[in-house]
N, C-alpha and C positions, 0 to 999 in steps of 0.2 A: 504494500500500500504506500502511496506517495504522501503528499501534503494535502490536507483538506482545507478548502475555502468555502465560506458561506457567502452567497450573493443575494442581496436584498434588492429587488427591482420594482419600481413603481410603474403602474400603467399611466397613460395620459389621462387627464381628468377633464377632457373636453366636454363630457356630458354635463358636468356641473356648470361650465360656462354657458352651456346651451339651456340651462334651467331644467335638466333632466336628472332624476334620482339615480343613485348607484345601483339600483336593481332594474334599470331600464335596458331595453335592447341595445341602446347606444353604448352604455357602460360595458355590456357583454361584448360588443363588437371591439371596443378598445382593449378589453381583457384578452380577447382572442388574438388581436394584433400583437400584443406583447408576447403571448405564447408562441406565435409563429416566429417572431423575431428571435426569441431565446432558443427555440429549437434550431433555427437556421444558424445561429452563432455558436451553439454549444453541442449539438447532437452529432454523434459519430466521429468525434475528433480523436486522432491517435494520441494526443498529448494530454487530454482531459477526459474524465469519465464523470457523467452526471450520476451521483449516488441517490439523489432525491430531488424530484422536480417540485416538491411541495404542492401548492395549490395552482401551479402554473397551468395545468391541463384540466382544471376543474370546469364544470359546466355552468357555474355561477361566477359572477364578476367579483374580483378582489382588487382592492387598491394596491396592495403590496403582496408580493410572493417572495418566498425564500427558496433558493436552489443550492444544494450542496454538491460541490465539485471535488473530485479527487484529481490532483495533478499527477499524472503517471510518469511523464518524462519532461525534461526541459523543453518548452515550446520553441519553435524556430525563431521566435522574436528575439532571441538572445543577440543575434547579429544586428537587430534593428537599432539604429544609432541616431535617433532624434534627440534634441536637447531636452524635450519634455520627458521622454522616457528615461533618459539618463538622470534627470533630476528626481523623478519618481523613485528609481532604484536607489539613489543616494539617500533619500529620506527614510526608506524602510529597511535598508540592508542590515543595520545593526539589530533590528528587532525581528527579523525573519530570516529563514534559511534561503540559500541561493535558489532552490527549487521554488519556494513560495514567491520570491521576488520575480522570477521568470514567469511563474504562473499568473501573478497579478498583472504583469505587463501584457501577457498574452490575452487575458480576459478583457482588460481595458481596450486593447487593440481590436478585439472581436466585437465588443459591445458598443464602442463609439460610433461605428457606421449605423447601427440600429438606432442609436439616440439621434444622430444627425438626420436620419430619414424620418424622425418623429414617430417611431414605432414603440419606443419606450421613453420613460421620463428619467428621473435620477436613478442611479444604481450605486450600491455600496458593496464592497468586497471586504469580508471580515475573516481574519485568521483566528485560529483557536487561542492564540495568545493575546487577543484583544486589538491587534493592529487593524485599523480600518482605512480603506481608501474609498472616498465618496466622489462621484463624478456628477456634476450638475450641468444640464444643458443651458446654453445661451444661444441667441440667434447666430452669432458669428464665432463662437469659441466654446470650449468646455472648461468649467472650473473644477479643479481637482483639490480635494482636501485630504490630507494625510494625518491621521491621528495615531501616534505611537505612544503618547503619554497623555496626561491630562491637558497639556497644551497641544494645540494642533497647528499645522502649517497650511497655509492656503496659497495657491497660485492659479492664475488663469492662463490657459494655453489657447491663443488665437491660431496657432499653427498646427494643432493636432488635426489630422484628417485621416480618412481611411485610405488615402493614396500613398502615405509615407511608407 
């Protein structure tokens, strides 16, 4: 068994902006959109194994779902050399194993395009030791918050894209 990570992923809340309740067909549509995005990003990967989809594939709408991932091998993103991911690795390297650092980078790289396509909202990756990496979407960039201690570090990346 590798390193386990827990991912908390919010669905888009457009139904609320449209004046519709969380048990409406629109909320279920948004829940299903998130499900499809997560399955596309995470299912059948040679470097990750989904241990628990949580309520991701439920037939009722949920605002937040938790997915448990097992990192089997170091993802190919180790060679990925953007300043944003170098910064991210620097922030968490003392609090997490190399496998966990690579796994977090790989998950962020897989989930950012889904966030950019507006299929998911914020997401947070949590290690068993309490380290958390939270990614918030903005129109032109993603804001990443790393919490390794009671104090957290924030940075905004305008240059993170799915083409890097």
